[in-house]
Structures are given as C-alpha cells and as structure tokens.
Steps between C-alpha positions, in 0.01 A plus 500: 500500500578199279471155654840343569576191292647226720666175390492225766728197456503196730521128427289415806132515394376585849736797538438617144126497555524669839724786387334562164153487654593735782653757265205475259263580784709808572428624149825415323503357149657163582655249259592173673730231358651188653839495328782744418485415128131589489586825675765587240264429211233719662746783569612491138154482341306753710546861614750549779405404853519748787592230753633144498425287809703180476594197703875452538547122472337354187593202278575677170671812626552678830306815577798741495602378152142527378452859613838591351381372161163669530678826583650497150146506361335712770777718647260702717329200665528482878585163659382309806664163571346251742644185655530302819855385424676812376699752699372852439855635481546304173220668310589698186557872542176695500277197563274460802476174692229331705560178691253210478266445672366854513182683592300657218533834678878469470472406132283804431744728679803368310322525165375854564848614603661332197262678265578842641729682254805681643413861585725636225328281240136567585465814292681343202292181513177695526573661163565170320220334300388163632685304232815714482728227633361253246549743212855574613575129527363427152690788337848377598619282213839338447630447145615137489533262207442141612391185323131414542303178457122506512198270486161620376199378699172411337404313187787601272637230267792310661750656259393847614499435875871562561741765385798713592617859493697760691414761760517875443455615857370380835326655800315379809171544312595295194740488207512556126638238266523441126354162402602285207151539353197731544300446820139596556430762765352332807644155432592319820872427511740315727840660452836382633817709501843367595693757699860457378677659796564410862293695750704604800751223422239234574299323230374556151130567466217411265211744490161347419201727439136445411252744352340647187696673227417870508586606145664357187839643414706499184873443486 
C-alpha cells in the first residue's frame, strides 16, 4: 500500500513540529510548512496530497479558505482542521476537526479515519495509478488569451531581460504563452498576467508565476 502524503500547515512552530513529527513516526510522508502561501505553492508544484492537516487561525489566510483553495488543485485530498478557538460546527463540509490541545492518540485516530475512502470509492481508487489525480489535474486546460509580461533571470543583457506576449491556455500545472521573441528552453522566468475580469464581483487579480520555460513556441 502506498504511503499517504500529508501536508501539515501551522504558523506555531511548536505545534507544526509536534504534529509533523508524530505523523512522520507513524510512517506518513509528511510535508510541513508554516504559512498558507507556502502550502499553496507546495500543493501546486508537487503531486497531490492525500491529506491536509491545517490550523484554522493563521495570519495570511484562515484554514477553511486554505483547504478550499488546495481542493481545486487536489480534489481528492482529505482534510483535518485543528484549533483551540474554532467551533467544530463551522468546519467545511467533509472536513474533520480536532480541538487543541489534543492527545497524539486522538490525532492518529482522526487522521486514520480521514484517510479512509468511502466504501463505494475503495474499489475505484484501488484501480487508479498513484499519480492519476495529478495527471487529470494537469490535463484540464482553459483556452484564454491574456496579456503577459515576463522577466528573464540570469545573465541576459538588460535589453533582453524583459518582454511581453499573450497566453494560449492555462491550467493548474502551468500555461502556454507566445513571447515577443524566442526563449531558450529551461530559462528561468518571472511572468505576470493581469486578469481583466472581476472574480465573484470582488477584485481584479494579477497572476505572478515563477519557473523554467518548457519549450519554445512559434507564433
């Protein structure tokens, strides 16, 4: 049986160390981060997690909002929220809750129960390859044409460090865009995209991404 991948998020170092250490000793593959933004970057850049264990009250983002965002990247991930100041009746649907302070035995029990797939899903999940959810996530692409600005890292001449272009499509695993000049495969880029629409009637958004170019494209 494959080892469950667990993401632990808590801004309190003592709690983060306690929970991540305890779950590591139980044999889980544990990834521990101290902020919601670090958690989102990790969820985006690595294969899907089987379980997210998160504090509820954190400076950058509350736990329920964090797990909602991670669910868009890892829709099959189970969730355990933990807090000493949060009513369990307010947890998101489908999430488990453990109140601080807790015994390690209680933590183990909640985690084990959260990782149990529903009876109707066990046979289906058993037939899926380990990285099926990641492949499915990467294959969903949305055709969108948006203006792009980018900066090339490294020792490029100043005149060649910045440029512009337009996107072809986007997905949770990356996006394709046509640049205003040829780019070398593997070049490190910082790309910013202005989202020209309101999201849910709230605010406009600027997407900023970092990473290597995967392949040159021609217009």
